[in-house]
C-alpha positions, 0 to 999 in steps of 0.5 A, a space after each residue: 163390377 168388372 167388365 171383360 173387354 176383349 182387344 183384337 189384332 188391330 190394324 197395323 196400316 199400309 194394307 197389312 192384313 196379318 201378323 205373326 206372333 213372336 213374343 207375348 209380353 204379358 201373361 195371363 193374371 198380368 195387369 196391364 196399363 193403358 197403351 202398355 204392350 202386350 205383344 211383339 208381332 212381326 209383319 210383312 214390313 217390320 217388328 211391331 209392339 202392339 199396345 193394349 187400349 185397356 188397363 186392367 188384368 189379362 184374363 185370356 191370350 189367343 194364339 201361340 207364339 209363332 202363329 199367325 193372326 188376321 188383323 180383327 182376330 182376338 189377341 186377348 181379354 181384359 177385366 177392366 176394373 177387376 184390379 182392386 183389393 176387394 175382388 182381386 186374387 192375392 198378388 205375388 208382393 202380397 199387395 192389391 192391385 192398384 186400377 190403372 189410370 182411366 177407371 173401369 171401361 177406359 181405353 185410349 182408343 188408339 193402338 199404334 200412334 197418337 195415344 194422348 192418354 199420358 197414362 203411367 206404365 203399371 208395374 206387372 203383377 201376377 195374380 196367382 191361380 187359386 188352384 196349382 194347375 198348369 193348364 188352367 188360367 187363373 180365376 177370373 173376378 166376377 164379370 160378363 161371359 164373353 161369347 168366343 167365336 167358333 174359329 177363334 184359336 184356344 187360349 195359350 194357358 199360364 207357362 205353356 207354350 206348344 204344349 211344353 211347359 217352362 220358359 225357352 232361353 231364346 231372345 232373338 225372334 230370328 232364332 225362333 223363326 229359323 227354328 220354326 221353319 226346320 221344325 226344331 225344338 227349342 226346348 230340347 237344345 242346350 244354348 251355348 250363349 250366357 246363361 244358356 242362352 240359345 244362339 243361331 249357331 245352336 239352331 244351325 247345329 241342330 239343323 246339320 244334325 236334323 238333316 244328318 240323322 234324315 240322310 241316314 234315315 234314307 239311306 238305310 230305307 234305299 238299302 233294301 231297294 236297291 238290293 232288290 234290284 240288282 235281282 230282279 227289273 222293279 216295276 213302274 210302282 216300285 221304282 216309284 216307292 224308291 224315291 223317298 225324297 220329297 219337294 219342300 214347301 215354304 209358306 210365302 209370308 211374312 216379308 217373302 210374301 209381301 215381296 212377291 205380292 209387290 213385284 207380281 203386282 209390279 210385273 202384272 200392271 206397270 209397262 215397264 222398260 230398261 236402259 242401261 250404260 256403262 259409266 266411267 267412276 274413277 273421277 267420281 271415286 277421287 272426289 269421295 276420297 278428297 271429300 273424305 279426307 278433308 273431313 279428317 280422322 274426326 270430321 264426321 262419317 265418311 261420304 259413302 258411293 251410295 250417298 253420292 248416288 243417291 245425290 246425283 239421282 235427286 239432282 236428276 229427278 229435279 231434271 226429270 220429274 216425270 220419273 218421280 210419279 205414280 199412275 192413278 189408274 183408276 182416274 187414269 192419271 199420271 201423278 207428279 209428287 212434289 219430293 224425293 223420298 228416295 227408297 233404297 234396296 237392303 239385304 238382311 236376315 228377314 229379306 230384301 227391304 226398302 227403307 225410304 229416306 225422307 225429303 232427299 231432294 233438301 238433303 246433302 250427299 252427307 246428311 243422305 249418307 247418314 240417314 242410309 246408314 242409320 236405316 241401315 243398322 234398323 233394318 239389320 236388327 229388325 227395327 224398321 217401322 212400317 212408315 219407314 218402309 213405305 211412301 217411297 218415290 223413287 227408288 236406289 238398287 246397289 246389287 254390285 254388292 253381290 258382285 254383280 255387274 248388271 240387272 234389269 230391276 222390278 219397280 218398286 209399286 207404285 213408284 215409275 223408275 228404279 236405278 240399279 247399279 252394278 259393282 265398280 271394277 277396273 276395265 280397259 277404257 278409252 280415256 282422252 284418246 288413249 286406252 287407259 285401266 279406268 273405275 267402271 261401273 254399269 247403270 240401269 233404269 227401269 222406267 215405267 214406259 206410261 209416264 214418260 218415253 225413251 228419250 226422257 228416260 235416256 236423259 236421265 240416265 245420261 245425266 246420272 253418267 255424266 255427273 258420275 263420270 264429272 262430278 263438276 257437273 253436280 255443282 251446278 245443282 248444289 
């Protein structure tokens, strides 16, 4: 006899308590194998494909695309052991669906890591419903009923999204999110991409048209009020009614919400202080140019300025380990960390993220640069895993790419320090006793005053500046 098992949104780790459904990968009636991904969700950290630990027939889905679910909320139900020929309804290819490996009631017991089941992925097959009703789910095989909690969201019927029928020609989660934020109905758009694919440009155009329509309606509604005001003095209540504009409310959730929570916690828990210095980068830029020229046209990837600064930071942290630490407030202890996991701030369409270069203290500038390039590409495509966004011990923030000179960075909790780098630009500078035009950058260090005093922080920043101005200083630690 078939057994209906309920699969709930698992604990995605790193303190995440909720996730937004981006895209369902299965529908009601599909046959799924153990550990087969069934839904793509977006957390405050990254996009994650969630695998189901059960094999069987999907009997219900809970939550629409775009909705948020807390950890522990039902995702779907699976009829395990209901895919044999005697109990299953006919499938699309006319064959009986085979029971996934693991048998009735079997499951991996794991959700995101360490499956170890080795179960082959079953070919997706959809069981046709006995009645041709779009809003009704396919009839499930005989099985014990699953009691639903009163607060459970209603299942999404086959082929139904947001109360409308048919698929939406959108593959990008960013396009879906943009449309949701501006209340654009994707089903009413004609895509300009291949095979009618809806692109971001199509959504941007719809947003502009909606804004123009709203503005025109506002002007039309305001005209009678203006005419009346020209002949009589409006009362305070009338004046209030003549203001149709309302404030826009944007939910603090996803990446933006996670950033807000972390920065608020940093400001409330960490007594931070900032020191800064201007440094002449002319010699560093010349050294970088020489490195890249020596590699030749096919000698490997170019070394970036950020990679050189990252290598300088690891050398400075070896001299000043106080800044590669964290504070255990419960035990009232400073915990000095054995290795440097270097985070770097990266701006993406989803917001600010901080990928982490693991064991940066064991890498040279070329290796660090290659890892930064790899993680940056994953960040741009929204494919960073939670593990690649956590565990940093020190952060490098290059806000100079935005064309600004200086800043007072907020520490990436629970780290103890962050180095900020402004833009590199030509400035008048006294070099070897004479006024000259040199390439100058402003470096800012924000540090947790609990882990060290200003002398240590100043020593760290001065060493970084010395390595920037005279790269040969770094040779001592290579």
